[in-house]
C-alpha positions in Angstrom: 7.0 -20.4 -10.5 6.6 -20.4 -6.8 4.7 -17.5 -5.1 6.6 -15.5 -2.5 4.7 -13.0 -0.4 6.4 -9.8 0.8 3.6 -8.9 3.2 5.8 -9.6 6.2 8.0 -6.7 5.0 5.0 -4.5 4.6 3.8 -5.4 8.1 7.3 -4.5 9.4 7.1 -1.1 7.7 3.6 -0.6 9.2 4.8 -1.4 12.7 7.6 1.1 12.2 5.1 3.7 11.1 3.0 3.0 14.2 6.1 3.4 16.4 6.5 6.9 14.9 3.0 7.8 15.7 1.7 7.4 12.2 -1.3 5.2 11.2 0.4 1.8 10.8 0.3 1.1 7.1 3.2 -0.3 5.2 4.0 -0.9 1.5 6.6 -2.8 -0.5 7.3 -2.6 -4.2 8.8 -5.7 -5.7 9.9 -6.4 -9.3 11.3 -9.7 -10.6 11.8 -11.0 -7.0 13.7 -7.9 -5.9 12.5 -5.4 -3.3 12.7 -2.0 -4.9 11.2 0.1 -2.1 9.6 -0.2 1.4 7.7 2.6 3.1 5.3 3.3 5.9 3.0 6.2 6.4 4.7 9.6 7.0 1.9 12.1 6.7 2.4 13.6 10.2 6.2 13.5 10.0 6.3 15.2 6.6 3.2 17.4 7.1 2.1 15.9 3.8 -1.4 14.5 3.3 -0.1 12.5 0.3 2.7 10.7 2.2 0.8 7.4 2.4 2.9 4.3 2.4 1.9 3.3 -1.2 2.8 6.8 -2.6 6.1 6.9 -0.8 7.0 3.3 -2.0 6.0 4.0 -5.6 8.0 7.3 -5.6 11.1 5.6 -4.2 10.9 2.6 -6.6 10.4 5.0 -9.6 13.4 7.0 -8.5 15.5 3.9 -8.1 14.7 2.6 -11.5 14.7 6.1 -13.2 11.3 5.6 -14.6 7.8 7.0 -14.2 6.0 3.6 -14.5 6.6 0.3 -12.8 5.4 -2.1 -15.4 5.5 -5.6 -14.1 5.9 -4.6 -10.4 4.0 -6.0 -7.5 2.8 -3.8 -4.6 2.1 -5.2 -1.2 0.3 -3.0 1.2 -1.2 -3.8 4.6 -4.4 -1.8 4.1 -6.8 -1.5 1.1 -5.5 1.6 -0.8 -7.5 4.8 -0.6 -8.8 6.4 -3.8 -5.7 8.6 -4.1 -3.3 5.6 -3.7 -5.4 3.5 -6.1 -5.1 6.2 -8.7 -1.3 6.3 -8.2 -1.1 2.5 -8.5 -3.0 2.7 -11.8 -0.8 5.6 -13.1 2.3 3.7 -12.1 1.1 0.7 -14.1 1.6 -1.7 -11.1 0.9 -5.2 -12.4 -0.4 -6.8 -9.1 -1.7 -5.4 -5.9 -1.7 -7.5 -2.8 -3.4 -6.0 0.3 -4.2 -7.1 3.8 -7.1 -5.6 5.6 -10.1 -4.1 3.8 -11.0 -0.5 4.6 -14.8 0.1 4.6 -14.3 3.7 5.7 -11.6 5.0 3.2 -10.9 2.2 0.8 -10.9 2.8 -2.9 -10.4 -0.6 -4.4 -13.2 -3.0 -3.1 -15.1 -0.3 -1.2 -16.2 3.2 -2.0 -15.3 4.5 -5.5 -13.7 1.2 -6.7 -11.2 3.1 -8.7 -10.0 0.2 -10.8 -13.6 -0.5 -12.0 -14.1 3.1 -13.1 -14.4 3.5 -16.9 -11.8 6.3 -16.8 -9.2 4.1 -15.1 -6.4 3.6 -17.7 -4.8 0.6 -16.0 -6.1 -1.9 -13.4 -3.8 -4.2 -11.7 -4.6 -7.8 -10.7 -5.9 -7.5 -7.1 -5.4 -10.0 -4.3 -6.9 -9.1 -1.0 -6.8 -10.7 2.5 -3.0 -11.4 2.4 -1.9 -11.0 6.1 -5.3 -9.6 6.9 -5.5 -10.6 10.5 -2.1 -9.2 11.4 -2.7 -5.9 9.5 -6.2 -5.5 11.1 -4.8 -6.1 14.5 -2.1 -3.5 14.0 -4.7 -0.9 13.1 -7.1 -1.9 15.8 -4.4 -1.8 18.5 -3.1 1.5 17.3 -6.5 3.3 17.4 -7.5 1.6 20.7 -4.4 3.0 22.4 -5.3 6.5 21.3 -8.9 6.2 22.7 -7.6 5.6 26.2 
């Protein structure tokens, strides 16, 4: 079976988030080759600290499927998920996580608490990092550089 990456769609969602003044992070949930949900950060717009791209995409995909778990689904996200999002990914039973840029400051997968390695983590997805890393890192770098001017 041929691998198809959906990171370009996640990058598009991240760009749209940045255009709205949100931190440019995007996420896409895919199951059996079909995109179930795409989302970008909306924490400022919704006045909701949990409105990260991953959480919004997981919520939308679950609502679309009418389920609480997305067994067999893939999640593409432009930035390493934070601990909150990593826990949601585990709880949603996402099968595979693909992410772009690592996040030394707030990451929860390869950095910091490493949620999936914790003994109390009930489900750990397969993790693939560095997918679209340069483009994702550039989006974040440019976004924050523009705010420092």
